[in-house]
All heavy atoms as an XYZ file, in Angstrom:
812
protein
N      32.270     -1.326    -23.068
C      31.060     -2.065    -23.305
C      30.308     -1.446    -24.484
O      30.329     -0.243    -24.672
C      30.177     -2.047    -22.059
C      28.903     -2.843    -22.259
S      27.720     -2.691    -20.908
C      26.945     -1.168    -21.321
N      29.632     -2.293    -25.233
C      28.778     -1.854    -26.332
C      27.468     -2.621    -26.253
O      27.434     -3.746    -25.738
C      29.462     -2.059    -27.694
O      28.718     -1.424    -28.709
C      29.608     -3.528    -28.029
N      26.411     -1.998    -26.724
C      25.105     -2.645    -26.708
C      24.639     -2.869    -28.130
O      24.642     -1.945    -28.940
C      24.070     -1.786    -25.946
O      24.571     -1.520    -24.631
C      22.743     -2.511    -25.840
N      24.255     -4.085    -28.404
C      23.691     -4.446    -29.707
C      22.180     -4.491    -29.562
O      21.653     -5.078    -28.611
C      24.212     -5.808    -30.150
C      23.635     -6.262    -31.466
C      24.070     -7.664    -31.852
O      24.376     -8.481    -30.958
O      24.089     -7.948    -33.059
N      21.498     -3.837    -30.498
C      20.044     -3.898    -30.555
C      19.651     -4.582    -31.852
O      20.134     -4.226    -32.926
C      19.424     -2.498    -30.517
C      19.558     -1.839    -29.166
C      20.596     -0.952    -28.914
C      18.643     -2.093    -28.154
C      20.731     -0.339    -27.683
C      18.775     -1.483    -26.920
C      19.811     -0.616    -26.681
O      19.947     -0.014    -25.460
N      18.777     -5.574    -31.731
C      18.254     -6.267    -32.900
C      16.744     -6.150    -32.852
O      16.103     -6.598    -31.886
C      18.673     -7.752    -32.923
C      20.187     -7.890    -32.769
C      18.194     -8.417    -34.215
C      20.661     -9.320    -32.597
N      16.176     -5.513    -33.877
C      14.720     -5.352    -33.966
C      14.162     -6.413    -34.914
O      14.631     -6.566    -36.039
C      14.351     -3.968    -34.485
C      14.662     -2.851    -33.518
C      14.158     -1.490    -33.984
N      14.514     -1.169    -35.353
C      13.640     -1.016    -36.355
N      12.345     -1.180    -36.159
N      14.055     -0.695    -37.560
N      13.171     -7.121    -34.436
C      12.497     -8.154    -35.220
C      11.030     -7.781    -35.413
O      10.416     -7.188    -34.520
C      12.499     -9.489    -34.471
C      13.823    -10.176    -34.367
C      14.687     -9.921    -33.310
C      14.205    -11.123    -35.301
C      15.896    -10.591    -33.194
C      15.417    -11.795    -35.199
C      16.248    -11.519    -34.140
O      17.449    -12.178    -34.030
N      10.485     -8.174    -36.532
C       9.052     -8.115    -36.761
C       8.593     -9.528    -37.107
O       8.986    -10.078    -38.137
C       8.683     -7.142    -37.895
O       9.136     -5.830    -37.522
C       7.185     -7.096    -38.126
N       7.797    -10.102    -36.213
C       7.262    -11.458    -36.383
C       5.753    -11.306    -36.550
O       5.018    -11.160    -35.566
C       7.579    -12.354    -35.165
C       9.046    -12.275    -34.757
C       7.117    -13.787    -35.420
C      10.013    -12.911    -35.701
N       5.290    -11.298    -37.787
C       3.879    -11.003    -38.054
C       2.949    -12.175    -37.760
O       1.808    -11.969    -37.368
C       3.680    -10.551    -39.513
O       4.204    -11.553    -40.385
C       4.390     -9.224    -39.770
N       3.411    -13.393    -37.927
C       2.583    -14.574    -37.704
C       2.527    -14.888    -36.207
O       3.543    -15.248    -35.609
C       3.167    -15.752    -38.479
C       2.375    -17.039    -38.321
O       1.377    -17.061    -37.571
O       2.775    -18.040    -38.952
N       1.347    -14.761    -35.582
C       1.255    -15.016    -34.140
C       1.740    -16.415    -33.742
O       2.303    -16.586    -32.662
C      -0.237    -14.852    -33.834
C      -0.743    -13.965    -34.922
C       0.073    -14.314    -36.143
N       1.559    -17.389    -34.608
C       1.995    -18.745    -34.283
C       3.517    -18.838    -34.194
O       4.047    -19.677    -33.452
C       1.466    -19.724    -35.327
N       4.236    -17.988    -34.925
C       5.697    -18.006    -34.906
C       6.272    -17.289    -33.687
O       7.433    -17.500    -33.347
C       6.265    -17.357    -36.169
C       6.045    -18.186    -37.417
C       6.699    -17.559    -38.637
N       8.159    -17.672    -38.547
C       9.003    -16.673    -38.784
N       8.563    -15.491    -39.138
N      10.302    -16.857    -38.690
N       5.474    -16.453    -33.036
C       5.995    -15.663    -31.902
C       6.404    -16.550    -30.734
O       7.452    -16.347    -30.126
C       4.982    -14.615    -31.466
C       4.792    -13.542    -32.507
C       3.777    -12.501    -32.082
N       3.351    -11.781    -33.269
C       2.151    -11.275    -33.431
N       1.252    -11.377    -32.470
N       1.845    -10.648    -34.548
N       5.566    -17.523    -30.390
C       5.908    -18.418    -29.283
C       7.160    -19.218    -29.628
O       8.046    -19.392    -28.786
C       4.746    -19.346    -28.969
N       7.257    -19.685    -30.863
C       8.439    -20.436    -31.292
C       9.684    -19.545    -31.275
O      10.774    -20.002    -30.910
C       8.210    -21.025    -32.685
N       9.519    -18.281    -31.659
C      10.620    -17.316    -31.634
C      11.143    -17.153    -30.208
O      12.355    -17.206    -29.957
C      10.128    -15.985    -32.199
C      11.096    -14.843    -32.070
C      12.186    -14.742    -32.910
C      10.896    -13.848    -31.123
C      13.076    -13.674    -32.811
C      11.768    -12.785    -31.006
C      12.858    -12.704    -31.861
N      10.247    -16.966    -29.263
C      10.654    -16.800    -27.868
C      11.315    -18.064    -27.334
O      12.302    -17.996    -26.596
C       9.458    -16.385    -27.016
C       8.988    -14.978    -27.327
C       7.835    -14.515    -26.469
O       7.743    -14.960    -25.293
O       7.024    -13.696    -26.951
N      10.802    -19.224    -27.708
C      11.413    -20.487    -27.290
C      12.808    -20.639    -27.899
O      13.732    -21.116    -27.231
C      10.530    -21.665    -27.683
C       9.254    -21.736    -26.877
C       8.283    -22.787    -27.404
O       8.477    -23.348    -28.474
N       7.238    -23.038    -26.643
N      12.955    -20.240    -29.165
C      14.263    -20.328    -29.822
C      15.278    -19.444    -29.105
O      16.427    -19.854    -28.880
C      14.147    -19.920    -31.292
N      14.866    -18.235    -28.711
C      15.801    -17.355    -28.006
C      16.079    -17.832    -26.592
O      17.176    -17.644    -26.071
C      15.340    -15.897    -28.041
C      16.122    -15.147    -29.097
C      15.560    -14.845    -30.320
C      17.453    -14.808    -28.891
C      16.288    -14.208    -31.306
C      18.196    -14.172    -29.864
C      17.607    -13.875    -31.068
O      18.355    -13.261    -32.039
N      15.114    -18.465    -25.960
C      15.377    -19.035    -24.636
C      16.452    -20.111    -24.735
O      17.352    -20.189    -23.885
C      14.096    -19.604    -24.044
N      16.396    -20.918    -25.783
C      17.416    -21.944    -25.993
C      18.752    -21.317    -26.398
O      19.809    -21.713    -25.904
C      16.950    -22.940    -27.051
N      18.722    -20.333    -27.288
C      19.941    -19.664    -27.741
C      20.620    -18.923    -26.593
O      21.852    -18.776    -26.581
C      19.620    -18.698    -28.879
N      19.841    -18.458    -25.632
C      20.382    -17.693    -24.509
C      21.381    -18.500    -23.694
O      22.278    -17.928    -23.068
C      19.244    -17.199    -23.618
N      21.270    -19.813    -23.722
C      22.248    -20.642    -23.014
C      23.655    -20.386    -23.559
O      24.624    -20.382    -22.801
C      21.891    -22.115    -23.145
C      20.617    -22.485    -22.422
C      20.266    -23.954    -22.579
O      21.151    -24.771    -22.931
O      19.094    -24.283    -22.358
N      23.762    -20.155    -24.855
C      25.057    -19.876    -25.466
C      25.547    -18.480    -25.095
O      26.742    -18.262    -24.907
C      24.983    -20.044    -26.991
C      24.556    -21.432    -27.416
C      25.431    -22.519    -26.819
O      26.653    -22.423    -26.828
N      24.799    -23.561    -26.294
N      24.617    -17.520    -24.993
C      24.995    -16.178    -24.551
C      25.506    -16.224    -23.111
O      26.506    -15.585    -22.770
C      23.818    -15.208    -24.665
C      23.326    -14.898    -26.072
C      22.087    -14.020    -26.012
C      24.417    -14.232    -26.906
N      24.816    -16.982    -22.269
C      25.233    -17.103    -20.869
C      26.626    -17.715    -20.740
O      27.378    -17.374    -19.831
C      24.232    -17.956    -20.082
C      22.922    -17.240    -19.831
O      22.904    -15.996    -19.769
O      21.896    -17.938    -19.694
N      26.963    -18.616    -21.649
C      28.252    -19.304    -21.595
C      29.389    -18.489    -22.209
O      30.560    -18.784    -21.966
C      28.145    -20.654    -22.305
N      29.054    -17.481    -23.008
C      30.072    -16.708    -23.724
C      30.645    -15.604    -22.839
O      29.904    -14.753    -22.344
C      29.466    -16.095    -24.984
N      31.960    -15.566    -22.652
C      32.552    -14.523    -21.807
C      32.413    -13.122    -22.402
O      32.493    -12.137    -21.670
C      34.024    -14.942    -21.695
C      34.266    -15.827    -22.859
C      32.963    -16.495    -23.176
N      32.178    -13.020    -23.698
C      32.031    -11.716    -24.360
C      30.673    -11.062    -24.056
O      30.509     -9.867    -24.212
C      32.169    -11.866    -25.877
C      33.463    -12.474    -26.331
C      33.446    -14.008    -26.377
O      32.433    -14.641    -26.044
O      34.482    -14.571    -26.772
N      29.701    -11.880    -23.654
C      28.343    -11.377    -23.392
C      28.193    -11.013    -21.921
O      28.401    -11.848    -21.036
C      27.316    -12.436    -23.782
S      25.612    -11.913    -23.487
N      27.797     -9.763    -21.668
C      27.623     -9.269    -20.306
C      26.180     -9.360    -19.826
O      25.914     -9.282    -18.637
C      28.100     -7.822    -20.216
C      29.559     -7.589    -20.592
C      29.866     -6.099    -20.588
C      30.486     -8.357    -19.657
N      25.234     -9.493    -20.760
C      23.823     -9.578    -20.401
C      22.959     -9.361    -21.627
O      23.450     -8.932    -22.675
N      21.676     -9.661    -21.497
C      20.742     -9.543    -22.624
C      19.324     -9.433    -22.101
O      19.038     -9.755    -20.943
C      20.883    -10.746    -23.575
C      20.704    -12.068    -22.863
C      19.439    -12.623    -22.676
C      21.797    -12.744    -22.344
C      19.276    -13.811    -21.992
C      21.646    -13.934    -21.667
C      20.378    -14.464    -21.500
O      20.227    -15.638    -20.810
N      18.448     -8.991    -22.986
C      17.031     -8.871    -22.655
C      16.247     -8.902    -23.961
O      16.599     -8.184    -24.910
C      16.778     -7.543    -21.926
C      15.305     -7.298    -21.671
O      14.678     -8.109    -20.968
O      14.781     -6.304    -22.196
N      15.210     -9.730    -24.021
C      14.324     -9.763    -25.175
C      13.010     -9.115    -24.763
O      12.316     -9.612    -23.872
C      14.085    -11.200    -25.655
C      13.144    -11.358    -26.843
C      13.710    -10.679    -28.091
C      12.863    -12.825    -27.110
N      12.682     -7.984    -25.395
C      11.450     -7.254    -25.089
C      10.430     -7.483    -26.200
O      10.790     -7.571    -27.379
C      11.742     -5.759    -24.944
N       9.163     -7.552    -25.807
C       8.056     -7.822    -26.725
C       7.148     -6.600    -26.764
O       6.806     -6.041    -25.717
C       7.299     -9.047    -26.210
C       6.208     -9.506    -27.080
N       5.021    -10.002    -26.587
C       6.088     -9.558    -28.429
C       4.243    -10.345    -27.584
N       4.870    -10.079    -28.715
N       6.751     -6.177    -27.961
C       5.889     -5.008    -28.099
C       4.536     -5.199    -27.443
O       3.896     -6.242    -27.625
N       4.104     -4.216    -26.703
C       2.800     -4.266    -26.046
C       1.727     -3.770    -27.010
O       0.737     -4.466    -27.267
C       2.807     -3.436    -24.744
C       1.430     -3.374    -24.122
C       3.830     -4.008    -23.768
N       1.906     -2.568    -27.554
C       0.920     -2.020    -28.493
C       0.976     -2.724    -29.851
O      -0.039     -2.828    -30.530
C       1.140     -0.519    -28.709
C       0.884      0.337    -27.492
C       2.092      0.445    -26.567
O       3.172     -0.081    -26.914
O       1.954      1.037    -25.497
N       2.160     -3.158    -30.230
C       2.351     -3.839    -31.512
C       3.068     -5.170    -31.241
O       4.293     -5.243    -31.270
C       3.175     -2.964    -32.464
C       2.481     -1.641    -32.780
C       3.334     -0.741    -33.652
O       4.220     -0.057    -33.102
O       3.109     -0.760    -34.869
N       2.308     -6.211    -30.955
C       2.906     -7.475    -30.506
C       3.785     -8.177    -31.537
O       4.510     -9.100    -31.196
C       1.699     -8.334    -30.128
C       0.544     -7.712    -30.802
C       0.854     -6.254    -30.954
N       3.769     -7.725    -32.765
C       4.640     -8.334    -33.776
C       6.089     -7.844    -33.661
O       6.979     -8.389    -34.307
C       4.111     -8.079    -35.198
C       4.150     -6.639    -35.647
C       2.945     -5.799    -35.231
O       2.155     -6.210    -34.356
O       2.801     -4.695    -35.800
N       6.324     -6.834    -32.814
C       7.664     -6.263    -32.674
C       8.380     -6.806    -31.436
O       7.791     -6.922    -30.361
C       7.600     -4.736    -32.587
C       7.126     -4.104    -33.851
N       7.884     -4.067    -35.003
C       5.965     -3.498    -34.159
C       7.218     -3.462    -35.955
N       6.041     -3.112    -35.471
N       9.653     -7.113    -31.644
C      10.547     -7.539    -30.566
C      11.833     -6.738    -30.687
O      12.263     -6.395    -31.781
C      10.929     -9.015    -30.707
C       9.834     -9.984    -30.355
C       8.898    -10.369    -31.302
C       9.751    -10.544    -29.086
C       7.898    -11.278    -30.996
C       8.759    -11.460    -28.771
C       7.838    -11.822    -29.733
O       6.855    -12.719    -29.417
N      12.460     -6.488    -29.536
C      13.799     -5.886    -29.513
C      14.660     -6.730    -28.594
O      14.332     -6.939    -27.419
C      13.779     -4.423    -29.026
C      12.976     -3.556    -29.988
C      15.217     -3.898    -28.890
C      12.827     -2.120    -29.550
N      15.759     -7.220    -29.154
C      16.746     -7.942    -28.370
C      17.892     -6.990    -28.077
O      18.428     -6.361    -28.984
C      17.266     -9.155    -29.146
C      18.371     -9.956    -28.461
C      17.857    -10.627    -27.195
C      18.952    -10.982    -29.417
N      18.236     -6.862    -26.798
C      19.349     -6.020    -26.366
C      20.407     -6.946    -25.790
O      20.130     -7.720    -24.878
C      18.892     -5.033    -25.296
C      20.001     -4.151    -24.743
C      19.542     -3.368    -23.523
N      18.998     -4.213    -22.468
C      19.731     -4.873    -21.577
N      21.042     -4.820    -21.614
N      19.149     -5.617    -20.656
N      21.613     -6.885    -26.360
C      22.725     -7.693    -25.856
C      23.881     -6.763    -25.516
O      24.281     -5.943    -26.341
C      23.206     -8.738    -26.881
C      22.047     -9.608    -27.365
C      24.305     -9.614    -26.263
C      22.436    -10.597    -28.453
N      24.397     -6.879    -24.316
C      25.569     -6.115    -23.903
C      26.805     -6.972    -24.117
O      26.878     -8.105    -23.626
C      25.447     -5.695    -22.441
C      24.324     -4.715    -22.209
C      24.168     -4.329    -20.752
O      24.819     -4.950    -19.886
O      23.390     -3.413    -20.484
N      27.752     -6.415    -24.888
C      29.006     -7.096    -25.196
C      30.162     -6.341    -24.571
O      30.084     -5.125    -24.373
C      29.214     -7.153    -26.715
C      28.146     -7.886    -27.457
C      27.124     -7.334    -28.180
C      27.976     -9.300    -27.550
N      26.333     -8.321    -28.732
C      26.839     -9.544    -28.351
C      28.675    -10.399    -27.052
C      26.389    -10.831    -28.658
C      28.227    -11.674    -27.346
C      27.100    -11.881    -28.141
N      31.240     -7.039    -24.320
C      32.428     -6.380    -23.773
C      32.974     -5.352    -24.752
O      33.480     -4.309    -24.347
C      33.513     -7.419    -23.418
O      33.703     -8.298    -24.534
C      33.115     -8.226    -22.190
N      32.846     -5.616    -26.066
C      33.223     -4.660    -27.113
C      32.662     -5.164    -28.439
O      32.260     -6.325    -28.551
C      34.751     -4.515    -27.220
O      35.326     -5.691    -27.756
N      32.653     -4.297    -29.440
C      32.207     -4.706    -30.777
C      33.134     -5.804    -31.302
O      32.676     -6.822    -31.846
C      32.173     -3.503    -31.751
C      31.872     -3.976    -33.168
C      31.150     -2.476    -31.307
N      34.430     -5.605    -31.132
C      35.386     -6.604    -31.619
C      35.198     -7.946    -30.924
O      35.237     -9.005    -31.567
C      36.825     -6.103    -31.430
C      37.839     -7.072    -31.998
C      39.270     -6.552    -31.920
O      39.477     -5.399    -31.521
O      40.169     -7.329    -32.259
N      34.973     -7.916    -29.605
C      34.751     -9.171    -28.882
C      33.495     -9.875    -29.391
O      33.460    -11.106    -29.463
C      34.622     -8.921    -27.388
C      35.956     -8.620    -26.727
O      37.004     -8.828    -27.369
O      35.924     -8.187    -25.563
N      32.486     -9.106    -29.749
C      31.273     -9.704    -30.296
C      31.539    -10.309    -31.661
O      31.279    -11.489    -31.906
C      30.154     -8.663    -30.382
C      28.966     -9.145    -31.143
N      28.251     -8.329    -31.981
C      28.383    -10.366    -31.236
C      27.268     -9.027    -32.538
N      27.334    -10.259    -32.110
N      32.071     -9.472    -32.572
C      32.206     -9.901    -33.964
C      33.302    -10.943    -34.178
O      33.136    -11.857    -34.989
C      32.450     -8.688    -34.863
C      31.318     -7.657    -34.894
C      31.694     -6.495    -35.784
C      30.009     -8.297    -35.336
N      34.397    -10.825    -33.456
C      35.495    -11.781    -33.644
C      35.502    -12.860    -32.563
O      35.711    -14.033    -32.860
C      36.827    -11.045    -33.681
C      36.977    -10.168    -34.906
C      38.326     -9.508    -34.975
C      38.407     -8.632    -36.229
N      39.653     -7.889    -36.288
N      35.293    -12.448    -31.323
C      35.338    -13.413    -30.218
C      34.142    -14.347    -30.200
O      34.291    -15.565    -30.325
N      32.951    -13.782    -30.063
C      31.744    -14.614    -29.984
C      31.455    -15.305    -31.311
O      31.286    -16.516    -31.362
C      30.537    -13.781    -29.546
C      29.262    -14.583    -29.488
C      29.077    -15.553    -28.518
C      28.253    -14.362    -30.405
C      27.901    -16.303    -28.467
C      27.074    -15.095    -30.369
C      26.899    -16.067    -29.388
N      31.418    -14.529    -32.383
C      31.081    -15.128    -33.685
C      32.143    -16.105    -34.168
O      31.840    -17.005    -34.941
C      30.836    -14.042    -34.726
C      29.518    -13.328    -34.494
C      29.159    -12.474    -35.664
N      27.916    -11.755    -35.435
C      27.424    -10.873    -36.268
N      28.064    -10.579    -37.391
N      26.284    -10.257    -36.004
N      33.370    -15.948    -33.717
C      34.426    -16.872    -34.106
C      34.677    -17.954    -33.070
O      35.550    -18.795    -33.246
N      33.904    -17.927    -32.000
C      34.133    -18.855    -30.895
C      33.224    -20.069    -30.903
O      32.396    -20.264    -31.804
N      33.332    -20.879    -29.877
C      32.615    -22.151    -29.825
C      31.113    -22.047    -29.556
O      30.377    -23.003    -29.823
C      33.309    -22.891    -28.682
C      33.804    -21.793    -27.783
C      34.190    -20.673    -28.714
N      30.635    -20.901    -29.061
C      29.222    -20.786    -28.693
C      28.332    -20.305    -29.842
O      27.120    -20.510    -29.823
C      29.062    -19.843    -27.497
C      29.873    -20.275    -26.326
N      29.591    -21.399    -25.598
C      30.995    -19.748    -25.776
C      30.474    -21.543    -24.648
N      31.350    -20.551    -24.737
N      28.938    -19.690    -30.838
C      28.145    -19.102    -31.916
C      27.395    -20.125    -32.767
O      26.227    -19.912    -33.088
C      29.005    -18.201    -32.794
C      28.218    -17.483    -33.850
C      27.275    -16.526    -33.515
C      28.406    -17.767    -35.193
C      26.536    -15.865    -34.488
C      27.690    -17.111    -36.174
C      26.747    -16.153    -35.825
N      27.990    -21.246    -33.171
C      27.235    -22.173    -34.030
C      25.918    -22.653    -33.412
O      24.886    -22.677    -34.090
C      28.216    -23.328    -34.243
C      29.566    -22.690    -34.110
C      29.393    -21.658    -33.024
N      25.934    -22.993    -32.143
C      24.696    -23.442    -31.491
C      23.705    -22.289    -31.340
O      22.496    -22.463    -31.517
C      25.005    -24.062    -30.133
N      24.219    -21.104    -31.016
C      23.355    -19.920    -30.931
C      22.657    -19.690    -32.270
O      21.434    -19.553    -32.339
C      24.193    -18.693    -30.547
C      23.445    -17.401    -30.596
C      22.681    -16.988    -29.522
C      23.495    -16.590    -31.727
C      21.974    -15.786    -29.565
C      22.801    -15.400    -31.784
C      22.034    -15.001    -30.695
N      23.430    -19.676    -33.340
C      22.888    -19.418    -34.674
C      21.896    -20.501    -35.102
O      20.886    -20.194    -35.731
C      24.020    -19.304    -35.685
C      23.613    -18.919    -37.100
C      22.917    -17.566    -37.128
C      24.830    -18.910    -38.012
N      22.149    -21.724    -34.743
C      21.235    -22.809    -35.112
C      19.833    -22.559    -34.562
O      18.833    -22.842    -35.231
C      21.782    -24.147    -34.614
N      19.747    -21.996    -33.375
C      18.436    -21.720    -32.759
C      17.722    -20.544    -33.418
O      16.502    -20.561    -33.575
C      18.589    -21.448    -31.264
C      18.960    -22.646    -30.468
N      18.134    -23.734    -30.300
C      20.098    -22.930    -29.783
C      18.723    -24.630    -29.545
N      19.931    -24.163    -29.222
N      18.461    -19.509    -33.780
C      17.823    -18.271    -34.256
C      17.799    -18.125    -35.774
O      17.155    -17.217    -36.294
C      18.472    -17.022    -33.608
C      18.380    -17.103    -32.089
C      19.901    -16.828    -34.050
N      18.457    -19.019    -36.489
C      18.535    -18.930    -37.950
C      17.165    -18.772    -38.620
O      17.032    -17.982    -39.560
C      19.268    -20.133    -38.525
C      19.500    -20.020    -40.027
C      20.187    -21.246    -40.610
N      21.423    -21.603    -39.957
C      22.615    -21.096    -40.246
N      22.728    -20.208    -41.200
N      23.693    -21.484    -39.602
N      16.110    -19.459    -38.180
C      14.818    -19.304    -38.857
C      14.238    -17.886    -38.795
O      13.295    -17.568    -39.522
C      13.895    -20.277    -38.114
C      14.810    -21.268    -37.476
C      16.059    -20.506    -37.155
N      14.803    -17.034    -37.953
C      14.257    -15.689    -37.747
C      15.147    -14.585    -38.310
O      14.822    -13.406    -38.156
C      13.989    -15.479    -36.255
C      13.112    -16.578    -35.720
C      13.660    -17.662    -35.051
C      11.747    -16.588    -35.973
C      12.869    -18.713    -34.614
C      10.945    -17.625    -35.544
C      11.509    -18.681    -34.865
O      10.716    -19.729    -34.453
N      16.218    -14.933    -38.972
C      17.125    -13.926    -39.536
C      16.395    -13.035    -40.540
O      16.612    -11.824    -40.571
C      18.372    -14.593    -40.146
C      19.244    -15.135    -39.014
C      19.153    -13.609    -41.013
C      20.456    -15.910    -39.473
N      15.511    -13.602    -41.326
C      14.755    -12.815    -42.301
C      13.767    -11.848    -41.685
O      13.235    -10.972    -42.372
N      13.505    -11.984    -40.390
C      12.573    -11.100    -39.678
C      13.268     -9.906    -39.037
O      12.624     -9.087    -38.386
C      11.831    -11.895    -38.596
C      11.029    -13.048    -39.175
O      10.129    -12.785    -39.990
O      11.313    -14.206    -38.820
N      14.587     -9.796    -39.210
C      15.354     -8.697    -38.609
C      15.107     -7.409    -39.392
O      15.228     -7.374    -40.606
C      16.862     -9.029    -38.575
C      17.124    -10.184    -37.622
C      17.684     -7.796    -38.184
C      18.559    -10.693    -37.625
N      14.756     -6.361    -38.662
C      14.565     -5.025    -39.239
C      15.823     -4.177    -39.066
O      16.110     -3.323    -39.885
C      13.383     -4.317    -38.563
C      12.051     -5.039    -38.731
C      11.538     -4.974    -40.149
O      11.755     -3.953    -40.824
O      10.915     -5.962    -40.596
N      16.526     -4.389    -37.961
C      17.757     -3.634    -37.676
C      18.631     -4.473    -36.770
O      18.128     -5.168    -35.876
C      17.438     -2.313    -36.976
C      18.675     -1.528    -36.589
C      18.401     -0.286    -35.752
O      17.375     -0.227    -35.068
O      19.245      0.612    -35.795
N      19.945     -4.404    -36.985
C      20.921     -5.068    -36.121
C      22.146     -4.163    -36.078
O      22.920     -4.100    -37.025
C      21.271     -6.448    -36.668
C      22.232     -7.209    -35.794
S      22.422     -8.977    -36.209
C      22.740     -8.940    -37.958
N      22.296     -3.416    -34.972
C      23.353     -2.410    -34.860
C      23.940     -2.399    -33.449
O      23.277     -2.769    -32.478
C      22.799     -0.998    -35.131
C      22.146     -0.809    -36.466
C      23.151     -0.633    -37.555
C      22.405     -0.332    -38.848
N      23.210     -0.372    -40.001
N      25.157     -1.914    -33.368
C      25.827     -1.695    -32.075
C      25.698     -0.218    -31.697
O      25.810      0.652    -32.557
C      27.314     -2.052    -32.175
C      27.549     -3.499    -32.407
N      27.773     -4.019    -33.658
C      27.586     -4.538    -31.552
C      27.956     -5.316    -33.559
N      27.845     -5.663    -32.293
N      25.512      0.026    -30.406
C      25.396      1.387    -29.900
C      26.286      1.543    -28.672
O      26.460      0.598    -27.900
C      23.948      1.694    -29.488
C      22.995      1.798    -30.642
C      22.406      0.664    -31.189
C      22.690      3.028    -31.206
C      21.527      0.760    -32.262
C      21.811      3.132    -32.285
C      21.232      1.992    -32.805
O      20.369      2.092    -33.861
N      26.806      2.750    -28.497
C      27.585      3.089    -27.307
C      26.762      3.993    -26.414
O      25.866      4.689    -26.866
N      27.076      3.989    -25.142
C      26.349      4.816    -24.170
C      26.755      6.280    -24.300
O      27.829      6.613    -24.787
C      26.650      4.348    -22.750
O      26.149      3.056    -22.558
N      25.875      7.151    -23.864
C      26.152      8.574    -23.778
C      26.174      8.958    -22.296
O      25.947      8.120    -21.430
C      25.079      9.408    -24.507
O      23.850      9.307    -23.780
C      24.887      8.939    -25.942
N      26.382     10.225    -22.039
C      26.388     10.685    -20.647
C      24.974     10.848    -20.099
O      24.803     11.078    -18.903
C      27.130     12.016    -20.546
O      26.456     13.001    -21.324
N      23.968     10.707    -20.939
C      22.582     10.834    -20.493
C      22.112      9.454    -20.034
O      21.808      8.571    -20.851
C      21.666     11.354    -21.628
C      20.240     11.507    -21.132
C      22.207     12.653    -22.182
N      22.092      9.265    -18.723
C      21.749      7.959    -18.170
C      21.164      8.116    -16.782
O      21.440      9.105    -16.090
C      22.991      7.044    -18.141
O      22.610      5.739    -17.709
C      24.083      7.574    -17.263
N      20.377      7.169    -16.387
C      19.760      7.177    -15.081
C      20.711      6.587    -14.049
O      21.453      5.654    -14.345
C      18.468      6.354    -15.109
O      17.975      6.147    -13.799
N      20.645      7.113    -12.853
C      21.425      6.553    -11.751
C      20.542      5.659    -10.879
O      20.983      5.153     -9.863
C      22.095      7.658    -10.902
C      23.139      8.393    -11.707
C      21.073      8.605    -10.323
N      19.296      5.468    -11.319
C      18.382      4.624    -10.554
C      17.700      5.384     -9.451
O      17.954      6.564     -9.221
N      16.832      4.698     -8.771
C      16.183      5.361     -7.650
C      14.797      5.082     -7.587
O      13.916      4.684     -7.163
């Protein structure tokens, strides 16, 4: 498994609601994609212009070749395309041994 983090900065407050609606619609494609294991869109509390999207993929290759080359990507991209210019970072990360066991 690999985790993709995408950091967005949406400075216009009017665009924030539309951004969240776009990702709610795009999420249908993530839910349908077998390469996607889960996702979460977090909104900055102290700095409301910041968002972080976390997507868990089965692997980097499955994300880049499977999802992006598959049937769900075009509809996903159509929803989020207006916000591509707002991306500050888009990277894949692997887990380390430092993790919570819950409780």
